[in-house]
C-alpha atoms as an extended CHARMM CRD file, in Angstrom:
* protein
*
       242  EXT
         1         1  MET       CA             69.9970000000       98.2950000000       84.0830000000  PROA      1               0.0000000000
         2         2  PRO       CA             72.0670000000       97.3150000000       81.1960000000  PROA      2               0.0000000000
         3         3  CYS       CA             75.5550000000       96.3630000000       81.2760000000  PROA      3               0.0000000000
         4         4  ARG       CA             78.0620000000       98.5340000000       79.2660000000  PROA      4               0.0000000000
         5         5  ARG       CA             80.6070000000       96.6060000000       76.6730000000  PROA      5               0.0000000000
         6         6  LEU       CA             84.2820000000       98.1320000000       77.5880000000  PROA      6               0.0000000000
         7         7  GLY       CA             85.6110000000       95.0100000000       74.4910000000  PROA      7               0.0000000000
         8         8  ARG       CA             87.4890000000       92.1970000000       74.9330000000  PROA      8               0.0000000000
         9         9  VAL       CA             90.6260000000       90.6600000000       76.3520000000  PROA      9               0.0000000000
        10        10  ALA       CA             92.2490000000       87.5660000000       75.3180000000  PROA      10              0.0000000000
        11        11  GLY       CA             89.1310000000       86.9480000000       72.9350000000  PROA      11              0.0000000000
        12        12  VAL       CA             86.4820000000       87.5900000000       76.4390000000  PROA      12              0.0000000000
        13        13  PRO       CA             84.0250000000       89.6680000000       76.3380000000  PROA      13              0.0000000000
        14        14  VAL       CA             84.2080000000       92.3510000000       79.1370000000  PROA      14              0.0000000000
        15        15  GLU       CA             81.7960000000       94.4170000000       80.5970000000  PROA      15              0.0000000000
        16        16  VAL       CA             80.8720000000       96.9830000000       83.3350000000  PROA      16              0.0000000000
        17        17  HSD       CA             77.6910000000       97.2370000000       84.8810000000  PROA      17              0.0000000000
        18        18  PRO       CA             76.2920000000      100.7760000000       86.7170000000  PROA      18              0.0000000000
        19        19  SER       CA             76.7510000000       99.6160000000       89.7030000000  PROA      19              0.0000000000
        20        20  ALA       CA             80.4410000000       99.2380000000       89.4710000000  PROA      20              0.0000000000
        21        21  ALA       CA             80.6600000000      102.7570000000       89.9550000000  PROA      21              0.0000000000
        22        22  VAL       CA             79.6390000000      102.5960000000       93.4580000000  PROA      22              0.0000000000
        23        23  PRO       CA             83.1870000000      100.8090000000       95.0130000000  PROA      23              0.0000000000
        24        24  LEU       CA             85.2080000000      102.9300000000       92.7570000000  PROA      24              0.0000000000
        25        25  VAL       CA             83.4630000000      106.1900000000       94.6470000000  PROA      25              0.0000000000
        26        26  VAL       CA             83.4110000000      104.6490000000       97.6120000000  PROA      26              0.0000000000
        27        27  LEU       CA             87.5080000000      103.5750000000       97.4410000000  PROA      27              0.0000000000
        28        28  THR       CA             88.8150000000      106.7360000000       95.9670000000  PROA      28              0.0000000000
        29        29  SER       CA             87.2350000000      108.4090000000       98.9490000000  PROA      29              0.0000000000
        30        30  LEU       CA             87.9450000000      106.0630000000      101.7060000000  PROA      30              0.0000000000
        31        31  PHE       CA             91.7180000000      106.1140000000      100.7030000000  PROA      31              0.0000000000
        32        32  ALA       CA             91.4200000000      110.3900000000       99.8050000000  PROA      32              0.0000000000
        33        33  LEU       CA             90.1330000000      110.9330000000      102.8910000000  PROA      33              0.0000000000
        34        34  GLY       CA             90.8940000000      108.5430000000      105.1450000000  PROA      34              0.0000000000
        35        35  LEU       CA             93.7800000000      106.1650000000      104.6570000000  PROA      35              0.0000000000
        36        36  LEU       CA             96.2720000000      108.1600000000      102.8700000000  PROA      36              0.0000000000
        37        37  PRO       CA             96.1860000000      111.1920000000      104.6790000000  PROA      37              0.0000000000
        38        38  VAL       CA             96.9930000000      108.9470000000      107.8220000000  PROA      38              0.0000000000
        39        39  ALA       CA             99.9480000000      106.6810000000      106.2820000000  PROA      39              0.0000000000
        40        40  ALA       CA            101.3850000000      109.6420000000      104.3820000000  PROA      40              0.0000000000
        41        41  PRO       CA            100.6880000000      113.1590000000      106.4030000000  PROA      41              0.0000000000
        42        42  GLY       CA            101.3940000000      116.4760000000      104.7970000000  PROA      42              0.0000000000
        43        43  ALA       CA            100.7230000000      115.6770000000      101.5390000000  PROA      43              0.0000000000
        44        44  THR       CA             98.5460000000      118.0600000000       99.2740000000  PROA      44              0.0000000000
        45        45  ALA       CA             94.3400000000      116.7160000000       99.6200000000  PROA      45              0.0000000000
        46        46  ALA       CA             95.2550000000      116.7510000000       95.8440000000  PROA      46              0.0000000000
        47        47  SER       CA             97.4660000000      114.4890000000       95.7170000000  PROA      47              0.0000000000
        48        48  TYR       CA             95.1850000000      112.2440000000       97.8930000000  PROA      48              0.0000000000
        49        49  TRP       CA             92.2170000000      112.4640000000       95.8740000000  PROA      49              0.0000000000
        50        50  PHE       CA             94.9520000000      111.5650000000       92.5660000000  PROA      50              0.0000000000
        51        51  ALA       CA             96.6730000000      108.7020000000       94.1250000000  PROA      51              0.0000000000
        52        52  GLY       CA             93.2210000000      107.3640000000       95.9750000000  PROA      52              0.0000000000
        53        53  LEU       CA             91.2440000000      107.3050000000       92.3170000000  PROA      53              0.0000000000
        54        54  GLY       CA             94.7180000000      104.8440000000       91.1690000000  PROA      54              0.0000000000
        55        55  VAL       CA             94.3870000000      102.7830000000       93.5550000000  PROA      55              0.0000000000
        56        56  ALA       CA             90.4870000000      102.6290000000       93.1810000000  PROA      56              0.0000000000
        57        57  LEU       CA             91.1580000000      101.8450000000       89.5940000000  PROA      57              0.0000000000
        58        58  ALA       CA             93.9320000000       99.5140000000       89.7930000000  PROA      58              0.0000000000
        59        59  PHE       CA             91.9760000000       97.4690000000       92.5140000000  PROA      59              0.0000000000
        60        60  ALA       CA             89.6030000000       97.0870000000       90.0570000000  PROA      60              0.0000000000
        61        61  ALA       CA             91.7180000000       96.0240000000       86.9980000000  PROA      61              0.0000000000
        62        62  SER       CA             92.8700000000       93.3900000000       89.3980000000  PROA      62              0.0000000000
        63        63  LEU       CA             89.4170000000       92.3720000000       90.0420000000  PROA      63              0.0000000000
        64        64  LEU       CA             89.3980000000       92.1730000000       86.2620000000  PROA      64              0.0000000000
        65        65  LEU       CA             92.7440000000       90.1720000000       86.4890000000  PROA      65              0.0000000000
        66        66  HSD       CA             90.6810000000       87.8050000000       88.6030000000  PROA      66              0.0000000000
        67        67  GLU       CA             87.9960000000       86.6100000000       86.6430000000  PROA      67              0.0000000000
        68        68  LEU       CA             90.4060000000       86.6440000000       83.3740000000  PROA      68              0.0000000000
        69        69  ALA       CA             92.4860000000       83.8000000000       85.4410000000  PROA      69              0.0000000000
        70        70  HSD       CA             88.7650000000       82.1460000000       85.6690000000  PROA      70              0.0000000000
        71        71  ALA       CA             88.1770000000       82.3560000000       81.8570000000  PROA      71              0.0000000000
        72        72  ALA       CA             91.8500000000       80.8880000000       81.0540000000  PROA      72              0.0000000000
        73        73  LEU       CA             91.7520000000       78.4330000000       83.4630000000  PROA      73              0.0000000000
        74        74  ALA       CA             88.1610000000       77.2620000000       82.0890000000  PROA      74              0.0000000000
        75        75  ARG       CA             89.5530000000       77.0740000000       78.5320000000  PROA      75              0.0000000000
        76        76  ARG       CA             91.3290000000       74.5950000000       79.3860000000  PROA      76              0.0000000000
        77        77  TYR       CA             89.3420000000       72.1650000000       79.9980000000  PROA      77              0.0000000000
        78        78  GLY       CA             87.3740000000       72.7490000000       77.2650000000  PROA      78              0.0000000000
        79        79  VAL       CA             85.1640000000       75.5320000000       78.7330000000  PROA      79              0.0000000000
        80        80  GLY       CA             84.2910000000       78.6190000000       77.4470000000  PROA      80              0.0000000000
        81        81  THR       CA             83.6270000000       81.9620000000       79.3230000000  PROA      81              0.0000000000
        82        82  ARG       CA             80.4730000000       83.8870000000       78.0280000000  PROA      82              0.0000000000
        83        83  ARG       CA             81.5430000000       87.0230000000       79.4410000000  PROA      83              0.0000000000
        84        84  ILE       CA             82.8210000000       88.9430000000       82.1410000000  PROA      84              0.0000000000
        85        85  VAL       CA             81.1090000000       91.5460000000       84.3040000000  PROA      85              0.0000000000
        86        86  LEU       CA             82.2120000000       93.8810000000       86.5400000000  PROA      86              0.0000000000
        87        87  TRP       CA             80.0950000000       95.2590000000       88.9920000000  PROA      87              0.0000000000
        88        88  SER       CA             79.3180000000       96.5020000000       92.6150000000  PROA      88              0.0000000000
        89        89  PHE       CA             80.1000000000       92.8280000000       94.4230000000  PROA      89              0.0000000000
        90        90  GLY       CA             83.3410000000       92.3440000000       92.4720000000  PROA      90              0.0000000000
        91        91  GLY       CA             83.5060000000       90.5610000000       89.1350000000  PROA      91              0.0000000000
        92        92  ALA       CA             81.6380000000       87.9020000000       87.5390000000  PROA      92              0.0000000000
        93        93  ALA       CA             83.1180000000       85.3580000000       84.7240000000  PROA      93              0.0000000000
        94        94  GLU       CA             80.1830000000       83.6940000000       82.8990000000  PROA      94              0.0000000000
        95        95  GLN       CA             81.1740000000       80.4290000000       81.8830000000  PROA      95              0.0000000000
        96        96  THR       CA             79.2270000000       78.7640000000       78.8720000000  PROA      96              0.0000000000
        97        97  ALA       CA             78.9570000000       75.2890000000       80.4160000000  PROA      97              0.0000000000
        98        98  PRO       CA             79.4470000000       73.3810000000       83.7440000000  PROA      98              0.0000000000
        99        99  LEU       CA             83.3470000000       72.4700000000       84.4150000000  PROA      99              0.0000000000
       100       100  PRO       CA             83.8180000000       68.4230000000       83.7750000000  PROA      100             0.0000000000
       101       101  HSD       CA             85.0010000000       66.9940000000       87.3820000000  PROA      101             0.0000000000
       102       102  PRO       CA             85.3270000000       68.5770000000       90.3410000000  PROA      102             0.0000000000
       103       103  ARG       CA             89.0350000000       68.8660000000       90.6230000000  PROA      103             0.0000000000
       104       104  ALA       CA             88.5340000000       71.0760000000       87.2940000000  PROA      104             0.0000000000
       105       105  ASP       CA             85.9110000000       72.7480000000       89.4740000000  PROA      105             0.0000000000
       106       106  ALA       CA             88.5280000000       73.2450000000       92.0830000000  PROA      106             0.0000000000
       107       107  VAL       CA             91.2280000000       74.3900000000       90.4570000000  PROA      107             0.0000000000
       108       108  VAL       CA             89.2830000000       77.0990000000       88.3170000000  PROA      108             0.0000000000
       109       109  ALA       CA             87.8710000000       78.8500000000       91.0940000000  PROA      109             0.0000000000
       110       110  ALA       CA             91.5190000000       78.8250000000       93.1420000000  PROA      110             0.0000000000
       111       111  ALA       CA             93.0560000000       80.5180000000       89.8210000000  PROA      111             0.0000000000
       112       112  GLY       CA             91.4400000000       84.0670000000       91.1520000000  PROA      112             0.0000000000
       113       113  PRO       CA             92.2790000000       84.4100000000       94.7450000000  PROA      113             0.0000000000
       114       114  LEU       CA             95.6250000000       83.2910000000       93.9500000000  PROA      114             0.0000000000
       115       115  VAL       CA             95.8530000000       85.7240000000       91.6300000000  PROA      115             0.0000000000
       116       116  ASN       CA             94.7350000000       88.5250000000       93.7720000000  PROA      116             0.0000000000
       117       117  ALA       CA             97.5240000000       87.0160000000       96.2810000000  PROA      117             0.0000000000
       118       118  ALA       CA            100.2560000000       87.2920000000       93.9280000000  PROA      118             0.0000000000
       119       119  ILE       CA             99.4460000000       90.7240000000       92.9590000000  PROA      119             0.0000000000
       120       120  GLY       CA             99.4240000000       91.6960000000       96.4760000000  PROA      120             0.0000000000
       121       121  LEU       CA            102.6660000000       90.2070000000       97.6850000000  PROA      121             0.0000000000
       122       122  VAL       CA            103.8810000000       92.1910000000       94.4320000000  PROA      122             0.0000000000
       123       123  CYS       CA            103.0950000000       95.1720000000       95.5300000000  PROA      123             0.0000000000
       124       124  TRP       CA            104.4890000000       94.8790000000       98.9200000000  PROA      124             0.0000000000
       125       125  THR       CA            107.7540000000       93.6250000000       97.8300000000  PROA      125             0.0000000000
       126       126  VAL       CA            108.0480000000       96.3240000000       94.8540000000  PROA      126             0.0000000000
       127       127  ALA       CA            107.2240000000       98.5920000000       97.8770000000  PROA      127             0.0000000000
       128       128  LEU       CA            109.8780000000       97.3340000000      100.0830000000  PROA      128             0.0000000000
       129       129  VAL       CA            112.6410000000       98.1000000000       97.2970000000  PROA      129             0.0000000000
       130       130  VAL       CA            111.3570000000      101.5520000000       96.2680000000  PROA      130             0.0000000000
       131       131  ALA       CA            110.7370000000      102.9830000000       99.6330000000  PROA      131             0.0000000000
       132       132  PRO       CA            113.5580000000      104.8880000000       99.1480000000  PROA      132             0.0000000000
       133       133  PHE       CA            112.8370000000      106.5440000000       96.4760000000  PROA      133             0.0000000000
       134       134  LEU       CA            109.4420000000      106.8750000000       96.1590000000  PROA      134             0.0000000000
       135       135  PRO       CA            107.2830000000      109.9240000000       97.9020000000  PROA      135             0.0000000000
       136       136  PRO       CA            105.0760000000      108.9240000000      100.6320000000  PROA      136             0.0000000000
       137       137  THR       CA            101.8390000000      109.1730000000       99.3580000000  PROA      137             0.0000000000
       138       138  PRO       CA            102.7240000000      107.0380000000       96.0210000000  PROA      138             0.0000000000
       139       139  LEU       CA            104.1710000000      104.3190000000       98.2820000000  PROA      139             0.0000000000
       140       140  ALA       CA            101.4220000000      104.5040000000      101.0370000000  PROA      140             0.0000000000
       141       141  ALA       CA             99.4950000000      104.1910000000       97.7930000000  PROA      141             0.0000000000
       142       142  LEU       CA            101.0100000000      100.7300000000       96.6970000000  PROA      142             0.0000000000
       143       143  LEU       CA            101.1960000000       99.6600000000      100.2030000000  PROA      143             0.0000000000
       144       144  TRP       CA             97.2340000000      100.1040000000      100.4090000000  PROA      144             0.0000000000
       145       145  LEU       CA             96.6090000000       98.2170000000       96.5490000000  PROA      145             0.0000000000
       146       146  GLY       CA             98.5560000000       95.1590000000       97.8750000000  PROA      146             0.0000000000
       147       147  ALA       CA             96.5250000000       94.9980000000      101.1310000000  PROA      147             0.0000000000
       148       148  ALA       CA             93.3810000000       95.4420000000       99.4380000000  PROA      148             0.0000000000
       149       149  ASN       CA             94.1260000000       92.1050000000       96.6420000000  PROA      149             0.0000000000
       150       150  LEU       CA             95.5610000000       90.0450000000      100.0600000000  PROA      150             0.0000000000
       151       151  VAL       CA             92.0260000000       90.9170000000      101.9140000000  PROA      151             0.0000000000
       152       152  ALA       CA             90.2020000000       90.6510000000       98.4230000000  PROA      152             0.0000000000
       153       153  SER       CA             91.8700000000       87.0510000000       97.5290000000  PROA      153             0.0000000000
       154       154  VAL       CA             90.7810000000       85.3720000000      101.5610000000  PROA      154             0.0000000000
       155       155  PHE       CA             87.6000000000       86.9760000000      101.1970000000  PROA      155             0.0000000000
       156       156  ALA       CA             87.1180000000       84.9480000000       98.3950000000  PROA      156             0.0000000000
       157       157  LEU       CA             87.9500000000       82.2200000000       99.5050000000  PROA      157             0.0000000000
       158       158  LEU       CA             85.5200000000       82.3060000000      102.4500000000  PROA      158             0.0000000000
       159       159  PRO       CA             82.9100000000       78.9970000000      102.2770000000  PROA      159             0.0000000000
       160       160  GLY       CA             80.3080000000       80.1870000000      100.5660000000  PROA      160             0.0000000000
       161       161  ALA       CA             78.5840000000       81.1570000000       97.4630000000  PROA      161             0.0000000000
       162       162  PRO       CA             78.8360000000       82.7090000000       94.9160000000  PROA      162             0.0000000000
       163       163  LEU       CA             81.8620000000       83.2590000000       96.0690000000  PROA      163             0.0000000000
       164       164  ASP       CA             85.4060000000       81.0390000000       95.0360000000  PROA      164             0.0000000000
       165       165  GLY       CA             85.3530000000       79.6570000000       98.4480000000  PROA      165             0.0000000000
       166       166  GLY       CA             81.7860000000       78.4620000000       98.3770000000  PROA      166             0.0000000000
       167       167  ARG       CA             83.1010000000       76.3680000000       94.1990000000  PROA      167             0.0000000000
       168       168  LEU       CA             85.5740000000       75.7480000000       96.6430000000  PROA      168             0.0000000000
       169       169  LEU       CA             83.2750000000       73.8500000000       98.7680000000  PROA      169             0.0000000000
       170       170  ARG       CA             81.2620000000       72.3960000000       96.0970000000  PROA      170             0.0000000000
       171       171  ALA       CA             83.8610000000       70.8100000000       94.3980000000  PROA      171             0.0000000000
       172       172  LEU       CA             84.6610000000       68.8330000000       97.6570000000  PROA      172             0.0000000000
       173       173  VAL       CA             81.2040000000       67.7800000000       98.3380000000  PROA      173             0.0000000000
       174       174  TRP       CA             80.5250000000       66.9510000000       94.7910000000  PROA      174             0.0000000000
       175       175  ALA       CA             83.9190000000       64.5280000000       94.6700000000  PROA      175             0.0000000000
       176       176  ARG       CA             82.8730000000       63.1880000000       97.9990000000  PROA      176             0.0000000000
       177       177  THR       CA             79.0040000000       62.4000000000       97.0800000000  PROA      177             0.0000000000
       178       178  GLY       CA             79.2790000000       62.1280000000       93.5180000000  PROA      178             0.0000000000
       179       179  ASP       CA             76.4450000000       64.8190000000       93.0680000000  PROA      179             0.0000000000
       180       180  ARG       CA             77.0370000000       67.9540000000       91.6750000000  PROA      180             0.0000000000
       181       181  ASP       CA             73.7550000000       69.5290000000       91.9180000000  PROA      181             0.0000000000
       182       182  SER       CA             73.1460000000       68.5260000000       95.7770000000  PROA      182             0.0000000000
       183       183  ALA       CA             76.5790000000       69.8320000000       96.4270000000  PROA      183             0.0000000000
       184       184  ASP       CA             75.6700000000       73.3260000000       95.0580000000  PROA      184             0.0000000000
       185       185  ARG       CA             72.6290000000       73.4050000000       96.9300000000  PROA      185             0.0000000000
       186       186  THR       CA             75.2510000000       72.9940000000       99.6390000000  PROA      186             0.0000000000
       187       187  ALA       CA             77.4110000000       75.6580000000       98.8990000000  PROA      187             0.0000000000
       188       188  ARG       CA             74.6670000000       78.0740000000       98.5220000000  PROA      188             0.0000000000
       189       189  ARG       CA             73.1780000000       77.1590000000      101.4880000000  PROA      189             0.0000000000
       190       190  TRP       CA             76.8030000000       77.9300000000      103.2270000000  PROA      190             0.0000000000
       191       191  GLY       CA             76.2780000000       81.1280000000      101.4620000000  PROA      191             0.0000000000
       192       192  ARG       CA             73.6500000000       82.5260000000      102.9950000000  PROA      192             0.0000000000
       193       193  ALA       CA             74.5920000000       81.4870000000      106.0390000000  PROA      193             0.0000000000
       194       194  LEU       CA             77.8390000000       83.3340000000      105.7030000000  PROA      194             0.0000000000
       195       195  GLY       CA             75.8050000000       86.3830000000      104.5840000000  PROA      195             0.0000000000
       196       196  THR       CA             73.4650000000       86.3690000000      107.4790000000  PROA      196             0.0000000000
       197       197  LEU       CA             76.3400000000       86.2350000000      109.8350000000  PROA      197             0.0000000000
       198       198  LEU       CA             78.5770000000       88.9620000000      108.1740000000  PROA      198             0.0000000000
       199       199  LEU       CA             75.3680000000       90.9180000000      108.1730000000  PROA      199             0.0000000000
       200       200  SER       CA             74.6700000000       90.5950000000      111.6640000000  PROA      200             0.0000000000
       201       201  VAL       CA             78.0140000000       91.1890000000      113.0230000000  PROA      201             0.0000000000
       202       202  GLY       CA             78.2100000000       94.9070000000      110.6180000000  PROA      202             0.0000000000
       203       203  SER       CA             75.0730000000       95.9520000000      111.7550000000  PROA      203             0.0000000000
       204       204  ALA       CA             76.1840000000       95.1450000000      115.0910000000  PROA      204             0.0000000000
       205       205  VAL       CA             79.3090000000       97.0820000000      114.3890000000  PROA      205             0.0000000000
       206       206  VAL       CA             78.1620000000      100.1290000000      113.2370000000  PROA      206             0.0000000000
       207       207  ILE       CA             75.3200000000      100.3080000000      115.8880000000  PROA      207             0.0000000000
       208       208  LEU       CA             77.4350000000       99.1630000000      118.9820000000  PROA      208             0.0000000000
       209       209  PHE       CA             80.8990000000      100.5620000000      118.1300000000  PROA      209             0.0000000000
       210       210  GLY       CA             79.9430000000      103.6790000000      115.5820000000  PROA      210             0.0000000000
       211       211  GLN       CA             82.2140000000      101.7370000000      112.8040000000  PROA      211             0.0000000000
       212       212  PHE       CA             82.3700000000      102.5230000000      109.4240000000  PROA      212             0.0000000000
       213       213  VAL       CA             83.8860000000       99.2920000000      108.6890000000  PROA      213             0.0000000000
       214       214  GLY       CA             80.8670000000       97.5260000000      109.7460000000  PROA      214             0.0000000000
       215       215  VAL       CA             79.5650000000       98.7710000000      106.9010000000  PROA      215             0.0000000000
       216       216  TRP       CA             81.6710000000       96.7770000000      104.4450000000  PROA      216             0.0000000000
       217       217  PHE       CA             81.1260000000       93.8710000000      106.5190000000  PROA      217             0.0000000000
       218       218  ALA       CA             76.7760000000       94.2520000000      106.1330000000  PROA      218             0.0000000000
       219       219  VAL       CA             77.0010000000       95.1300000000      102.8090000000  PROA      219             0.0000000000
       220       220  ALA       CA             79.2800000000       91.6520000000      101.7480000000  PROA      220             0.0000000000
       221       221  GLY       CA             76.6370000000       89.7710000000      103.9460000000  PROA      221             0.0000000000
       222       222  TRP       CA             73.7090000000       91.2150000000      101.9110000000  PROA      222             0.0000000000
       223       223  GLY       CA             75.3310000000       90.6780000000       98.4600000000  PROA      223             0.0000000000
       224       224  LEU       CA             76.2500000000       86.4030000000       99.7650000000  PROA      224             0.0000000000
       225       225  TRP       CA             72.7860000000       86.3320000000      101.3410000000  PROA      225             0.0000000000
       226       226  ALA       CA             70.6940000000       88.3400000000       98.3750000000  PROA      226             0.0000000000
       227       227  PRO       CA             72.8800000000       88.6240000000       94.9920000000  PROA      227             0.0000000000
       228       228  ARG       CA             69.6100000000       89.2980000000       93.2640000000  PROA      228             0.0000000000
       229       229  THR       CA             68.4340000000       92.0770000000       95.0650000000  PROA      229             0.0000000000
       230       230  ILE       CA             71.7400000000       94.5310000000       94.9210000000  PROA      230             0.0000000000
       231       231  GLY       CA             72.2420000000       95.9290000000       91.9270000000  PROA      231             0.0000000000
       232       232  GLY       CA             74.0130000000       93.9160000000       90.0120000000  PROA      232             0.0000000000
       233       233  PRO       CA             73.6360000000       91.8310000000       86.8050000000  PROA      233             0.0000000000
       234       234  GLU       CA             71.5770000000       88.8760000000       86.7850000000  PROA      234             0.0000000000
       235       235  PRO       CA             73.3240000000       86.2960000000       88.2410000000  PROA      235             0.0000000000
       236       236  ASP       CA             74.3210000000       83.0760000000       86.1780000000  PROA      236             0.0000000000
       237       237  PRO       CA             74.1500000000       79.8870000000       87.6820000000  PROA      237             0.0000000000
       238       238  GLU       CA             77.9090000000       79.1820000000       86.3090000000  PROA      238             0.0000000000
       239       239  ALA       CA             79.3610000000       82.4510000000       87.2420000000  PROA      239             0.0000000000
       240       240  LEU       CA             82.3030000000       82.7850000000       89.4070000000  PROA      240             0.0000000000
       241       241  THR       CA             82.2410000000       85.6050000000       91.6100000000  PROA      241             0.0000000000
       242       242  SER       CA             85.0080000000       87.5890000000       93.1210000000  PROA      242             0.0000000000
């Protein structure tokens, strides 16, 4: 399915794939029906849905900032970004060329997760400062937005392509062997192995314990193991995926 152009940010075209609607709906529902009513009981259903949608949209914006960080650092090394695509598995910054050396590969890959970690810590800090002045529902929404960004940061650093952690693994192997192609194959093998592990664990959690969180693990695992089959844009070999 074709992507829809949203515009340009810092000179980089930003597009959204139709599959991006899936996590937006799922996250809004998860916050509105489950997390927010538990964290801030007693509010109206409308307020939970409004806050849930706000958290989901803010999280999508944080993923865009994640990809823009990749683009900004790549530009410092003389490599442009063809486009940024937001889709069901997060986002991808498609570079116009390979980065020149392992250090550049590592720095650019690390930029995105660091942005998410910073956003998460800022959200929690702000929540602590304004806690006496905010109603329970927006306060809970701010705390959950911080938690979502911290989880995204950790997940992105898992050592397997196409995640940022896979790029860091590739940079390490590249630096040690001097062979970028071999390092790339290593990162992709790790990505498939990690995907298999997450898919297996997620399926077991759902089947044995009936816990919905297992679905998230399974979907993430499938996205790592077979990224071409989950409805996203055509993968680019130089794309950094969150």
